[in-house]
N, C-alpha and C positions, 0 to 999 in steps of 0.2 A: 346804364349809368346815366345820370342826369347831366344836362348841359345848361350853361348860362344862356340868357336870352340875348338877342341883338343880332347885328349883322354878321359877326364872326363868333358863333357859339364855341365856348371852351368847356372841357370837362370840369365838373364841380368837385375839385380836389383841394384839400387844405393840408399842407405839410407842417410838421412840427417846427419848433424854433430852429434857427440856423446853428450850425456848429461853429465854435471858435476856429479862427484860421490855424491851419496846421493840425487839427484834430481829426480823427477818423472815428466812425461809429460802427457798433456791432448790431445796433437796432434803432430804428427811427419810427416815429408815429406819423400816421396819415389818416385824415378823414376823407372818405370817398362817399359821395352822394349817390345812392342807388334809387332807381325808379322801380316801384313794385316790390313784391316779396321775393327774397332770395336767401336761401340758407347761407350763413356766413362760412361754414366749413366748405360748401361747394364753391363759394366765391373764391376762397383761398386757393383751392385745388386749380380752379380755372385760371387764376392769375399766375400761379407758379408754373403751369404748363406753357404760358406765353412769355414769362420773364426769362432772362438769361440765367444760367446756373448760379451766378454770384449774387443774384437778387432773389430773395425769397420772402414770402409772407409767412411770419412765424406764428402769429396769433391774430384772430379777428373776432369781432363782437359787434352787436347792434347797439347804437346809442340813440336816444330820443332826438328828434329834430330840434327842440329848444334846449339842448344840452349846452353848457358853457363851451367856449372856443377851446381848440386843442392846446393853445398856449396857456390858457387859464386853468386847464385840467392837469397839467404837469406840475407836480408839487416838489419833485426832487430830481437831481441829476447826479450820477456817479461817474467818477473818473478813475481810470487805471493808469498809473504812471510807471513806465518801465525804464530803469537806469542801466539795463544791461549793455555793456560795451561803452558806456560813457566814461570818458576820461576825467579824473578829478580836476585837472587844470582848467577844464571847460566850465567849472562852477565858479571861478573867480569873477568878481564883479568889478 
């Protein structure tokens, strides 16, 4: 993994846009800057071995260094709204 430069180097990781307050996600995007050649499938397996069971890499792929930012690359967001157990009185404005 590549790190930033300076007195306190940090991993070069960029996360996707923040979720709205009160929302949960089933999948998030992340850019991880890797130094050298590494197979994406092997990286996914290695990360999944280290992550807790509730956090998994679902898919990975290589992107060019000059690719647009992760926020600029996301062209749509889908929401699932569940109204199970919601009382109709709660919908009054």
